[in-house]
C-alpha positions, 0 to 999 in steps of 0.5 A: 293078311293085309297086302299092300302094294303101290297105294293099293291094299288088299285084305285076305283072311288067313290063319297060319303058323309060320315055323322057321329055322336057320343056322346061327352062322354058315359053319353052324358053330357060333354060340355053341358051347365047346366048339369054336366058330370058324367064320370071320366077321365078313362071312357072318355079315354076309350070312345075316344079310341073306335073311330078308329085313322085312321078313325078319322085322315081322317075326314076333317071337324068336327062340334060340334052341341049343344043340341036342346031344345025339345020345339024348336023341337016341335014348329012350323016349320020356314022358307019358306012354 
């Protein structure tokens, strides 16, 4: 990991995995099939500005994960025993 500040940089050994999550909008319904987002354009812009630009610039992989129905979450586990 390299930290640079005021013409000085420092390199530190680091191994980590960052996992982050965020709703697509304040109401959480933006892009959800069967639900209408109640946020106006100004609210969406304010919400997106809250994510730090430098942080977002350094995220290499973004995966959109859709909502999982409650019935699936409560159902029996699938896969190897």
